[in-house]
C-alpha positions in Angstrom: -22.8 -28.1 -44.2 -21.4 -30.3 -41.5 -20.1 -27.4 -39.4 -23.7 -26.8 -38.3 -24.1 -30.4 -37.3 -20.8 -30.9 -35.7 -20.6 -27.4 -34.0 -24.2 -26.5 -33.2 -23.2 -23.5 -31.1 -20.9 -22.0 -33.7 -22.5 -18.9 -35.2 -22.3 -19.7 -38.9 -22.9 -16.0 -39.7 -19.3 -15.3 -38.4 -17.7 -17.7 -41.0 -15.7 -16.1 -43.7 -16.4 -16.8 -47.3 -15.2 -20.3 -47.8 -14.0 -21.1 -51.3 -16.3 -23.5 -53.2 -13.7 -26.2 -53.8 -12.9 -26.6 -50.1 -14.7 -29.5 -48.5 -16.3 -29.1 -45.1 -14.6 -31.8 -42.9 -15.7 -30.4 -39.5 -15.7 -33.0 -36.8 -17.0 -32.4 -33.2 -13.8 -33.8 -31.6 -11.7 -31.0 -33.2 -11.4 -27.6 -31.5 -12.9 -25.8 -34.5 -14.7 -26.3 -37.8 -12.4 -27.2 -40.7 -12.2 -27.4 -44.5 -10.0 -29.6 -46.6 -8.4 -28.5 -49.8 -6.0 -30.9 -51.5 -3.4 -31.6 -48.8 -4.3 -28.8 -46.3 -6.8 -28.5 -43.6 -8.0 -25.1 -42.6 -9.5 -24.6 -39.2 -11.7 -21.6 -38.6 -11.9 -21.0 -34.9 -14.6 -19.1 -33.1 -14.6 -15.3 -33.7 -14.6 -14.5 -30.0 -11.3 -15.6 -28.4 -13.2 -16.4 -25.2 -15.0 -19.2 -27.0 -11.8 -20.8 -28.4 -11.1 -24.1 -26.6 -7.3 -23.8 -27.0 -7.1 -20.0 -26.6 -5.4 -19.7 -29.9 -4.4 -16.1 -30.7 -4.9 -16.7 -34.4 -8.4 -17.6 -35.6 -7.3 -19.4 -38.8 -4.9 -22.3 -38.6 -3.7 -24.3 -41.6 -2.4 -27.8 -41.1 -0.9 -30.4 -43.5 -3.5 -33.1 -43.7 -1.0 -36.0 -43.4 1.4 -34.7 -40.8 -1.0 -32.4 -38.9 1.9 -29.9 -38.8 0.8 -26.3 -38.7 2.1 -24.7 -41.8 0.4 -21.2 -41.5 -1.8 -19.2 -39.2 -3.3 -15.8 -39.2 -6.2 -13.6 -38.2 -6.4 -12.4 -41.8 -8.7 -14.5 -43.9 -7.4 -13.3 -47.3 -3.9 -14.2 -46.2 -5.1 -17.7 -45.5 -6.8 -18.1 -48.8 -3.8 -16.7 -50.6 -1.5 -19.1 -48.8 -3.6 -22.2 -49.5 -3.8 -21.2 -53.2 -0.1 -20.7 -53.5 0.7 -23.8 -51.5 -1.4 -26.0 -53.8 -0.3 -24.3 -57.0 
């Protein structure tokens, strides 16, 4: 898992259950670890808001991989998973 290499101070125990088909594309220059599924990138920010670089209110941000446009954000992990599945249906 590249999240542990790219974000060594990120507590992996706080990660939600990432679906198997999502590829870890975490990169240290991003604000948070991320996973790619088809044409969406899902960022999973730090659990503690004080640790978030951009001070994002929502922990989970979904961007379109080509445009980088935010298409969904939430603090509810299941809502994120549901959105990604429906978006890519």
